[in-house]
Backbone as numpy.savetxt, mean C-alpha at the origin, in Angstrom:
# Nx Ny Nz CAx CAy CAz Cx Cy Cz
43.94 21.36 -25.18 43.76 21.77 -23.81 43.03 20.65 -23.06
43.52 20.30 -21.91 42.95 19.22 -21.11 41.79 19.75 -20.28
40.67 18.97 -20.28 39.48 19.36 -19.51 39.69 19.06 -18.04
39.36 20.01 -17.20 39.53 19.85 -15.76 38.32 19.09 -15.19
38.60 18.06 -14.41 37.55 17.26 -13.80 37.36 17.73 -12.36
36.12 18.01 -12.01 35.80 18.45 -10.65 35.92 17.29 -9.68
36.48 17.53 -8.53 36.64 16.48 -7.53 35.50 16.46 -6.52
34.62 17.45 -6.55 33.52 17.45 -5.60 32.47 16.43 -6.03
31.82 15.79 -5.08 30.81 14.77 -5.44 29.60 15.39 -6.13
29.01 14.60 -7.00 27.79 15.02 -7.69 26.62 14.81 -6.75
25.77 15.84 -6.56 24.61 15.66 -5.67 23.69 14.55 -6.16
23.11 13.83 -5.22 22.21 12.71 -5.53 21.06 13.16 -6.42
20.51 14.33 -6.15 19.38 14.83 -6.97 19.80 15.03 -8.43
21.06 15.39 -8.65 21.56 15.57 -10.01 21.66 14.23 -10.74
22.07 13.19 -10.01 22.17 11.86 -10.59 20.81 11.32 -11.01
19.77 11.67 -10.27 18.43 11.12 -10.51 17.56 11.96 -11.43
18.03 13.12 -11.85 17.15 14.03 -12.60 16.66 13.45 -13.92
17.40 12.53 -14.52 16.99 11.92 -15.78 16.11 10.69 -15.58
15.97 10.23 -14.35 15.19 9.03 -14.06 13.78 9.43 -13.65
12.80 8.78 -14.25 11.41 9.04 -13.92 11.05 8.28 -12.65
10.98 8.99 -11.53 10.62 8.37 -10.26 9.13 8.59 -10.04
8.38 7.50 -9.93 6.95 7.64 -9.73 6.59 7.35 -8.28
5.50 7.93 -7.87 5.01 7.70 -6.51 4.51 6.28 -6.38
4.55 5.79 -5.17 3.96 4.48 -4.89 2.44 4.60 -5.02
1.80 3.49 -5.30 0.34 3.46 -5.35 -0.20 3.21 -3.95
-1.33 3.81 -3.67 -1.97 3.61 -2.38 -3.45 3.34 -2.58
-4.05 2.68 -1.60 -5.47 2.34 -1.70 -6.04 2.15 -0.30
-7.34 2.34 -0.22 -8.10 1.99 0.98 -8.87 0.72 0.64
-8.89 -0.21 1.56 -9.66 -1.44 1.37 -10.73 -1.47 2.45
-11.99 -1.54 2.02 -13.13 -1.53 2.92 -13.58 -2.98 3.10
-13.49 -3.47 4.32 -13.74 -4.88 4.58 -15.05 -5.09 5.33
-15.86 -6.00 4.79 -17.03 -6.50 5.52 -16.59 -7.83 6.12
-16.81 -7.99 7.44 -16.27 -9.16 8.13 -17.32 -9.80 9.03
-17.07 -11.06 9.37 -17.84 -11.70 10.43 -17.41 -11.05 11.74
-18.35 -10.47 12.49 -17.97 -9.74 13.71 -17.10 -10.54 14.68
-17.38 -11.81 14.84 -16.60 -12.60 15.79 -15.16 -12.82 15.33
-14.89 -12.62 14.04 -13.54 -12.83 13.48 -12.71 -11.56 13.39
-13.27 -10.41 13.77 -12.55 -9.14 13.61 -11.21 -9.14 14.35
-11.11 -9.59 15.60 -9.78 -9.60 16.23 -8.76 -10.44 15.46
-9.18 -11.60 14.95 -8.29 -12.45 14.17 -7.88 -11.75 12.87
-8.84 -11.12 12.20 -8.54 -10.41 10.94 -7.53 -9.30 11.19
-7.71 -8.54 12.26 -6.78 -7.44 12.57 -5.38 -7.99 12.83
-5.29 -9.10 13.50 -3.98 -9.73 13.76 -3.32 -10.14 12.45
-4.09 -10.75 11.55 -3.55 -11.18 10.27 -3.14 -9.99 9.39
-3.93 -8.93 9.42 -3.59 -7.73 8.65 -2.26 -7.14 9.10
-1.98 -7.21 10.40 -0.73 -6.64 10.93 0.50 -7.38 10.41
0.32 -8.56 9.85 1.42 -9.36 9.32 1.71 -9.07 7.85
0.85 -8.30 7.19 1.00 -8.02 5.76 1.83 -6.75 5.60
2.96 -6.87 4.94 3.91 -5.76 4.80 3.30 -4.52 4.16
2.44 -4.68 3.17 1.86 -3.54 2.46 0.82 -2.78 3.27
0.32 -3.37 4.34 -0.69 -2.71 5.17 -0.01 -1.66 6.03
-0.39 -0.42 5.84 0.20 0.68 6.60 -0.64 1.03 7.82
-1.94 0.78 7.75 -2.82 0.96 8.91 -4.11 0.18 8.68
-4.75 -0.16 9.79 -6.04 -0.85 9.73 -6.83 -0.44 10.96
-8.07 -0.07 10.74 -8.93 0.40 11.83 -10.28 -0.29 11.78
-10.78 -0.67 12.94 -12.14 -1.17 13.07 -13.04 0.05 13.12
-14.11 0.03 12.31 -14.99 1.19 12.21 -16.45 0.76 12.34
-17.32 1.75 12.54 -18.75 1.49 12.56 -19.32 1.81 11.18
-20.51 1.33 10.91 -21.15 1.60 9.63 -21.27 0.33 8.82
-21.38 0.48 7.50 -21.60 -0.69 6.65 -20.33 -1.53 6.49
-19.18 -0.96 6.75 -17.92 -1.71 6.71 -17.45 -1.92 8.13
-16.65 -2.94 8.32 -16.17 -3.27 9.66 -14.72 -2.86 9.89
-13.91 -2.89 8.82 -12.48 -2.56 8.92 -12.11 -1.73 7.69
-11.31 -0.69 7.91 -10.76 0.07 6.79 -9.24 -0.07 6.87
-8.66 -0.49 5.73 -7.22 -0.74 5.65 -6.61 0.25 4.67
-5.42 0.75 5.00 -4.67 1.61 4.08 -3.47 0.82 3.60
-3.37 0.64 2.27 -2.29 -0.14 1.64 -1.37 0.74 0.82
-0.12 0.30 0.71 0.83 0.96 -0.17 1.53 -0.12 -0.99
1.74 0.15 -2.29 2.41 -0.81 -3.16 3.15 -0.09 -4.26
3.97 -0.84 -4.98 4.74 -0.26 -6.08 3.83 0.28 -7.18
2.74 -0.43 -7.44 1.78 -0.01 -8.47 0.43 -0.65 -8.16
-0.56 -0.35 -9.00 -1.91 -0.88 -8.74 -1.95 -2.39 -8.86
-1.07 -2.98 -9.64 -1.05 -4.44 -9.75 -0.63 -5.08 -8.43
0.35 -4.49 -7.77 0.76 -5.02 -6.47 -0.36 -4.88 -5.46
-1.05 -3.75 -5.47 -2.20 -3.55 -4.58 -3.23 -4.66 -4.83
-3.54 -4.90 -6.09 -4.51 -5.94 -6.44 -4.09 -7.31 -5.95
-2.82 -7.64 -6.12 -2.33 -8.94 -5.66 -2.46 -9.08 -4.15
-2.16 -8.02 -3.41 -2.26 -8.08 -1.95 -3.71 -8.29 -1.53
-4.63 -7.59 -2.16 -6.04 -7.73 -1.81 -6.54 -9.14 -2.13
-6.24 -9.61 -3.33 -6.73 -10.93 -3.75 -6.05 -12.05 -2.97
-4.75 -12.02 -2.91 -3.98 -13.13 -2.33 -3.97 -13.10 -0.80
-3.77 -11.92 -0.21 -3.54 -11.84 1.23 -4.78 -11.48 2.04
-5.52 -10.48 1.61 -6.65 -10.00 2.41 -7.88 -10.88 2.24
-8.25 -11.17 0.99 -9.45 -11.99 0.77 -9.34 -13.39 1.34
-8.12 -13.87 1.53 -7.94 -15.23 2.04 -7.98 -15.32 3.57
-8.08 -14.18 4.25 -8.15 -14.21 5.71 -9.51 -14.74 6.16
-9.48 -15.69 7.07 -10.73 -16.25 7.60 -11.56 -15.13 8.23
-12.83 -15.08 7.85 -13.75 -14.08 8.40 -13.99 -12.88 7.50
-13.15 -12.70 6.46 -13.37 -11.60 5.51 -14.47 -12.04 4.55
-15.60 -11.31 4.57 -16.71 -11.65 3.68 -16.55 -10.96 2.32
-16.11 -9.70 2.34 -15.97 -8.92 1.11 -14.93 -7.82 1.35
-14.10 -7.59 0.34 -13.11 -6.51 0.41 -13.27 -5.64 -0.83
-13.56 -4.37 -0.63 -13.72 -3.41 -1.72 -12.50 -2.51 -1.74
-11.82 -2.47 -2.89 -10.59 -1.67 -3.02 -10.90 -0.32 -3.63
-10.41 0.73 -2.99 -10.57 2.11 -3.48 -9.17 2.68 -3.71
-8.75 2.70 -4.98 -7.42 3.24 -5.32 -7.40 4.74 -5.10
-6.32 5.24 -4.53 -6.15 6.68 -4.35 -5.65 7.25 -5.67
-6.28 8.33 -6.16 -5.85 9.00 -7.39 -5.45 10.42 -7.06
-4.56 10.95 -7.87 -4.12 12.33 -7.70 -4.74 13.16 -8.80
-5.53 14.17 -8.41 -6.20 15.01 -9.42 -5.76 16.44 -9.27
């Protein structure tokens, strides 16, 4: 007996059910900056693809950045390579978002 093949398309969710899809990693980066360089830093942050938002704040930090990356290693590379190298950034503290 010949098996009948369905002609209707397979739903996308059915195709992916065997694949482990993980969430992207996210982090907040707390930046201490030279006050006179804050406008320049904000401009440079806007050029970084992984930066989803950046706000100038009051308190012990000057700027809070929200980053998204494929994993924590990508987040680390962005902070080390892209954020720490911006003129006027004195210190960047990374706070990885965890799901509990």
